[in-house]
N, C-alpha and C positions, 0 to 999 in steps of 0.2 A: 242831320248833323255830319258832316263827311270825317271818315273813321280815317284816320295818319296809318299807313302801313310803313314799315319799315324793317331792313336788315341789318343785325348785331352778329359780329364774331367775336367769340369769348375762347381764350385759353384759360387752364387753371393747370397749375402744377402740386405738388405735392403727393401721396399717397393717394389715388384715384383709380388704380387699375388693380384689378380682383377684389373689389370692394361692393362692386355693384352700382360702378358710377353712370353708368350708361345708361343701363335700363332706369336708373334713376331719373334720366335726365328724357330718356324717351316717353316715361309715361307721364311726367309733365309737360312736355309738347301737344302730347296727344291731350290731354286736359286743357290746353289752353289753344288747341286749334291751332296749332302751328306746325310752317312745314321749313325742310331743312333737310340740318343732317347733323349726326354725332358720329367720333373718331376717337380712339388709343393713337396715339403719337408716342416715338421715344419721346419725346419733350413733357408728354402730361395728356389730358383730354381737351380736344379740338369741337367747337360747337358753332353751326353756323347755321340761324334760324331767323324767316320770316312770316312777317306778318303785322297783327293790329298791334300799332305800338305800348298801349296800356298793356294790352297780354304779355307782351314780351319783356318791360320793363317790372309786372312781376313774375314772370317765369324766371326769369334770373336771378332774383331777388330770393325766391325757393332755391332753385339752382344751389347757392351756395350755405343760405339758412339751415336750409331741411335735409341736407347733403348724409349719404351714408354712414350711419352710424362709428363704423369704421375707417373712415374714407378723415384724410390730415391735411387741408390745404393750408398749400404754404405762402401760394400767390398765383392773382391772375389778373388778365386785359381783357377788356371787355373795347373793343370800338366799331361805329357804327361804316357802312359799309351800302354799294350799292345793288339797290335792287335786282332780284335775278330771277323770281317766278317759278318757285319749286313746286313742285304737284303733292309729297307729300315728305313728311317726316324719315329719316331712315337712319339707320345704322352703320355706318358704312366699314369696309376692310381697311385695318390699319394700318399707319404710316410710318415706317422707321426712315426717313429719309431726312429728318432734324436731330439737332446733334441729342444725344441719351440724358434728358436729366431731370426723368420721371422716376420717381422713389418708388421702390419696388415695396411690396404689400409683407408682412411678417407673414406664418403660418396664424391660422387662427380656429382656437376651440372648437370641439362640433357645439352645435347651435340645436335647442330643445326640438325644435321640426324635425333635424336629422335623427336625433336620437331619438322620439317619435316613433317613425319609422322604421329603421330600424332594429325596434321592440315592438312591431306591430304585424302578429305573423299573418295579416290578409294582406300586407303592403307588398309591394314587387321587390324593395328592396330590405325586407327582413330579414336579420341574418349579415348584414351584406358593411364589410369591414372597410370599405373607401366610399362610403355616402359621404354626398359637400351636397354647398351651394353655393350660392355668390353672400352668404352669409357668416360660412365656415369653411374649413378642409385646408388643404395643402396651398399653400403662395410661395415664399422663399426658397423653400426644400427643393423644388419641384422648376423652380423658372431656371430658363437658358440663356436666354437675351429677352430682347424689350423692342415693343413692344407687348405688352402681356396678353397675349393668344395661345391656344392652344398648341400651336405648330410652334411657338417658342419653351415650350417645357417637357417635364419625362411624359405626359399625357398622350403627346403626338404620336406614341407607339399604339394608342388604343382607337381607333376613330367609334365612335358613336352611333348606335343601333338604332334605327327608330323613333322607338319610344323615347330617349334619350334628346335625340335632335329635333324633338317636336317640343321638349322642354325647352332646349336650349333658344328654339327659335321663337317661342309665348312670352308676347311680353306682361301676359297675367302671371306666369310662376315665375316663384324663387330661383329657378336654374336659369333663368331668363340670361343667355351671356355667363353663365359660370365656366368657365373654361375647363375644372377637372373634372364635370360633371361626366357619369359613370353611373353603372347597376352589374349586376351580377350577369349578364348576358354579355356586356361589352367590356369590363373594364378590369383592373387587375384584380389577378388571383393570388390568395395565398397557398400554401402546402408545408404540412409539417411533415420533420426530415430527421431523423439520426444524425447521430456524429459523424457518421460515414457520409453522410447527404443524400441517403437512401428515404425514399417518397415513404411516411407511414400512415396507416392507419388510426384512426381516432380522434379523441376531443382534447383537445389541448387542457381545459378544465380538471379533467378526470387523470392527466398526467400530473398536474400542476400538485393537487391532492393527493397525489401517491406520493410528493416526497421529491422530485425532477427540478435539475436548474433546466431554465427553457432560456434560450437566446430569443428575443423577438424581435425583430426590423420590426423600426416603428416609424417615424415622420422622418428625421433627420437623422438616423441613427441605430442601432445597437444595443437594446436593454439586458440585461439579467434576469430573469426572473426566477420566483421562488415563496413557497406559500410561507409566509410570513410567522404564522403561529407555530410551524412545524420547524421547534427547535434544532433537530438534527440536521436539516434540510438546510436551516439556515448557517448552521456552522460548517456545515459541507461548504457551500459556495462561500464563506469566508476563509478558509483553509484553500482552498484550489485557487481563489483569484490572489491570494497572498497578501491580505488585504489585513495587516493585525488589529486596527483599531479604531479606523475612519470608521465614520457612520455611515449605514445605510440610508436610502431614502424608501417612502414605500407611496404606494400605491393603494387607496380605499376605493373602493366601489360608490359612494355615495358621503354625500354630506354626515346623512347618518351614522354611517360606520368610524366615519374618521371623530367625530364623536365621543362613541369608546372609548376611547386612544391618548384622545387631545383634549387639552382645555382650548377652546377658540370662541374668540370674541368678535362681534362683526364684521371687523374690518377684515383680520383675516380669513374671516367665512364669505367677504367678499373678493377677495384676492384668489381664495382655492378657486371662488367660480366664474370667477372672467373670464374672457375669450385669451388671455394668455396664458390662463393655466399654470403657473409657476408651480415649483417645489415651495410650498409654505415654510420657514420654521418655525415649529409647536411647540408648547409647554407638552411634557406627556406626564398621564395619568400614572400615577404610583402604583394605583391597585388595576391598572390591566393586565390583558393577558399575556403581553408578550416579553419577549427574553432582551429585556433591557443590555446585559449586560453583551449580549453577543450583536445585536441589530446597531444600539449604538452606546458602548463602552464609554464608563464616565463621566455622560453626561445628562440632562434630566430632557435634552430638546431631541425633539424626531422632523425629521424634514418630510412633508408629508403633499402631495398632488393627487387631483383629482383625474380620472380617466379622458383623454384629450382629442380619441379619434375613436371611432366605433369601433375601431382591433380592439384597440385599449378594453371598450368597456362589454368588449364580448370573453373578455377574457377568466369574466365575475358570473359569478350565480347565489343561488340564495345562501351558500354553505362557502364557498370562498369569495370574504370582503375582503381580506388585508392581503399584498403583495410586496415582497422587496421588490424596487423596480430599480435596479442600479444602473449605472452606464456601463457596459462593454469595454469601455475604453482601456487602451492599455497602456501603463505609464512612459510618457514621453512619446505617446506613436500620435497621429493623427486619427480621428473618429475611423471607426468601420463604418463604409457603407454598402458596398457589396456581398451578395452572398455566397461568392466564394471562397473571398477574402475571411467572412465569418468561421466560414465552415473549415477553413485551416488557422486561424489564428486563435479559435475559441473549441476547438475538440478538445482541450481538455478539462476545459471548465462543463463546459452545457454537455446536457444531457440527450435534448432535442432540440429541434434549431423553427423557432416559426418563422416561414418566408414568404416573402412575396414579389411579385415581377413588376413594380411601379420603380424605377429607379430615382434615385435620390441623388440631386446633383449639387444642392449647396448643403453637406454638413453643417448639424445644429444640436448642439446641448439643452437640455434643459436646464431653464433660469431657476435661479436660486433666490430666497428674497425671507425677512420676515417683515414683521410690524413693527416699529419701534414702542416707545413709550407716548411719543409724540402722537402715533397711530399716524407715520409718515412711510415709506417703503424705505426699507434701505437694503441693498441688490449686492449678494456674494460671487454671482454670476448674473451678464443680463445677456442671454442668448434667445433662445427659441419663445417664440410668443411677442419678441421686441425687435430684433433686428431684420432685417439692415436697418431700421427706422432709426435718428439720431437720437440722443440725449434731449429731454427737451428743455 
C-alpha cells in the first residue's frame, strides 16, 4: 500500500510562548518521525511539518489537545502546502517580522521539581534562588519585547554556562528552551546590604529571627519582611511604614504552617498551591499565636500566600515559618523595582536589603483573592500570576 505524504503549516496564537510549547511540538514530531520546523513569531507559534498523512493528522491533533498545562490556545489555522523535502525537524530562530499579536505568559510559581533541586544538597542548584524551568519561573516581569526569547528578556545579561546551554538544547530535559535558565555559575546573584547600601555577611534568616525588617527584591517589586511572631518587630514595621490599620499579608513556609494559623478548605488550599500562588484571604484561628491586633486589627481574616520563587523558599527554615510579607509600595507612587531606588526610598523603614541583579522590566504586585461561599474566586487585585492574561 502506497503511503500518502503531505506537508502542513500551522499557526497557533494565545499564551504559547514561555510555557514549553516548542519543546512539546518537537517531542511529538520526533515521536511521529516528522520533518520540518517550529518557531516563535511575534504572532504566536508557527509549525511546518511533512511526513505520512496519517502521522501528521495525529501529530496536529495532539499538539492542540495535549498542549502544555500553562498554555492557552486562542485560535489556530492549518493549511496544506507543497512538499519541500526537509531532512530533519528543528526549532528555528524566532521571527519578529509579523504583527505582535501573541499573548505574553504570566509569571509562574516555582514547580515541585525545581523546589526539590533547590533543597537537594547534592544538586548543582542547591540553594540557588533563581532556579526555574519551562514549567515555572519569571515570564511577564522580565519580558522586554516579542517574540519570547532570552535576548528579549532581562536575562540577556546572563549568558548561559556550558551546563545550562546543554540543558537548554536537550529535548529530553525540562529546561529545553527555557529562556530564563540559569545556575549559580552563570545566573543572577543576591547580596545582603545594610541601609547604607554596604554589602554585609550573614544569613538573612538569622537577621529576620533577630527582629530586623528586611526589604526583599522579589519577582515584580519589593516586599518588606519581618518575623510575624515577633510582636515588637511587627509593631515597628507598622510604625515605620505609617500604616495604622491596614492589614498585613503573610507568607508561610508551607501548607502545614498555614493550617496552624487559619482554617483552610480544599478550594482555598488549591488556590494557595496553584501556579498563580495569589494571596488568599482566610479565616484566622482565634487561638493561634499571632498578634492579631497588630497584623490585622479589627478583622478575623488573614491574607496568606505560599513562597512562589526559590528566593522566597530560602527565607524560611525549621524555626522561621511565617513572615509578614507586605508590599514596599509607597502610597500613590509606582512600584519600586530598582535597587538604588529601594535603598533611597526605604532606608527609613528597612534595616537590611536582600537585593539581586536580575532587572525587573514589568512591575507586578501580588494578586489578592478570596474563595466565596459558592467556592468561586473573588479577586480584590488581579496581578502577579494572572496578568497580562485577559479576564476569561
